[in-house]
N, C-alpha and C positions, 0 to 999 in steps of 0.2 A: 886488650881492653879498648872499649869504644870511647872515642873522644868527641865531645859535642862542640861544633864550630859556631853555632848561633844559639841565643837564648832569648825567648820572648817574655816580656814582663808586662803584665797588665797594671796600669797605674790607676787605682781607684780615686774617687774624689777626696777621700780623707788623707791620702798620702801625698805630701809635697815632693817636688822634684829633688829637694835637698836630702830626703831620706834614702835616695838611691845612690848616694856617694860611695859608701863602702862597697856596694855591689858592683859599681862601675870600676872601682880600683882593683877589686879582685879579678874581674873579668879581663882587665888589661894584662895582669900578671899571667893569667892562664891562656891568653890568646883567644878569648871567646868574644864574639860580637854580641852585644846586648841591644835588642830593639824594644822600645817602649811603646805600648799601645795605650793611648790616652782615652779613657771612657768619658771624659768631660765633653769632648767634641762630638757633635751629632754626626751620624753616619750619612754621608751624601750618596744619593742614588746615582747610578751610572748616567753619563751624559746623554746616551741615546734612549733612556727610559722615557723621558718626557716627550721626546720626538715620536716614539712608538705609541704612547698614549694619545697624543694629538692625532696621529694617523688613524688609529682605531676609531676614535670619536668622529673624525671626519668621514671615514668610510661608512660608519653606521648611519650617518645622516644622508648619504647619497643613495639613490635608487639604482638598482641594477637595470640592465637592458631588458631582462625578462619581465621585471615589474612594469616597465613602461609599455610593454606589449600587452600584458594581462589587464592592467588598470587603464581603462579608457576614460579620458576626460572629455565629456560632451560640452562643446562650446555653445553658448547661447547664440541663437540666430540674430544676425545684425541687419542684414538687408531685408527688403520686403519679400523678395523671392524666397529667401531662406525661411522667413516666418510662415509664409503660405505653405511651403513644403512641409515644415514641421507640424503645422496644424492639420494638414491632410494625412500625415502619418499617424498622428494621434487619433484622428477620426476613424481611420481604417482599423486600428487596434481595438478601439471601443466597439466597432461593429462586429469584429471577429469575436470578441469576448461575449457580446450580447447574443450572437448567433449560437455560440457554444452553450450558453445557459439555456436557451430555448430548445436546442436539440437534446440536451440532457434531460430537461423536463419532459419532453415528448417521449423519450426512451423510458423514463420512469413511469409515465402514465401507461404506456403500452405494456410494460412488465406487470403493473398492477392489474390491468384489465385482463391480461392473458393468463396469469398464474396465481393471482391472489383473490381477485373478485369472485364472489360465490356464483355469479352467472357466467363466468368464463368457461369455455369448453374444457380446458385443461383441469380446472378445479372440479367440475362435474365428473369428469372421467376419474380423477384420483379418488374422490369420495365414494362414488358408486362402485368402483372396483373393490374397495375395501369391504363394502356391504356384500358384494357377490362372493368374495373369497371367504367370508365368515358365515355364509349361509350353508347349513348342513344339507339341504335339498340339492343345492347346486353341486356341492362336493360329491354327493352320492352319484350324481348323473355324469359329471365331467371327470371325476377323479381328482387326486391330489395334484400339487404343483400347478395350480391354476394361475395363468398369466394373462394379462391384457395387452393389446397393442392396437394401434390405429391403422389407417390405410397406407398402402405403399406410396412412397413419394416419387418413385421412378429411379431412385438412387440406391435401392436395396435397403431402405430404411422404412420402418413402420412407426411413424411418429404423428402423422396428421390425424386428428380426431374429426371425423365427419360431424358437422354441426349445421344447424339452421336456426336463425333468429327471426321471429315474426311477431306480429301484433294481431290479435283477434278483432272481430267486429265490435266487441265490447270495449276495446282499447286495452286489453290485457297483454302485457309483453311476456313472451315465452321463448325458451331456448331448448332445442332438442339436440341430443348427441347420440351417436351410434359408434360402437367399437367392437373389436373381436376379442374373444377369450379362447384359451386352449388349455385343456387339462390332459391327464394321462389317458383318458378314455375317448374323448371326442372334443370337437370344437363347436363354437356357437357365437352368437352376437348378443350384445347388451344394448338395450334402448333405455334412454332416460330423458326426462323432461322436467324443467323447472319453470315456475310461473311467478310473476311479480304481482302480489295482491297487497293493497294498502301500504305500498312502499317496501314490502319485505318479500324476499325470494324464498320459495318453498318448493319441495319436490311434488310433482303431480303424479309421476309414475316412474318405476324402475322395474324392468323385467328382462328375462333372459330367454332366448330361443336357441335351440340346438340346430346344428346343420344337418340333421338326419333327413332321410327322405320324407318321413312324417315328423315335422318339428315338434318338440316338446317345449312347453311354455312354463316358466317358473316366475311367478309374480312376487316381487319383493315389496314394492310400494304401489298403491293404486288409490289416488285421491281424485280421480277423474269423475266428473258427472257425465251425463249423456251429452256427448260432444261429437259432432260430425267430423271435427278435425283430429280426433284421437287416432293414434296409430293402429290400434286394434279394437 
């Protein structure tokens, strides 16, 4: 039979210490130690708990060595030499920023002129090549899978589109381009020209010549008048 050596008794608020007399007398006769837990007294936290809390709060307010390295505090210039140096640095950064903006604007202008503007050689090439590829007469002569390409650049690439921009005696601005085409049957060249009249650009001519011994000519657009400057 198991014998209990200690007995814990929780003393609620409603039970006075006198009510434990009979229990204490019985425990002495049985040789049992009675320990009373008084719930009226507040539970005290461990002594080191407050110390740990203060330590954590203090540690959270302190900056680590890594923070000191990453966060740079810029001191205000005090001497005249420091102020002059600071002003020179700011001026340099402003000039670099302004130069970057100007360079970006020039690059955007070049891109628009070369690839978007209607009078750019690349735009004339792209639009006239679609005309040539959709013309039944050209496809009958050159065959299918018709492709266009520019002049050799010397690096094995055919991207440069031969072009010429000029102004006539009457003050009319014009742009001529020439590029190569190749189909399943033969090769040839495409000539195109645009002119600016009344502020608007329009095609003066678009035609194709084969590379045969006796060239064959296919005219797609011909808005030319009697002009000694005409290509044909």
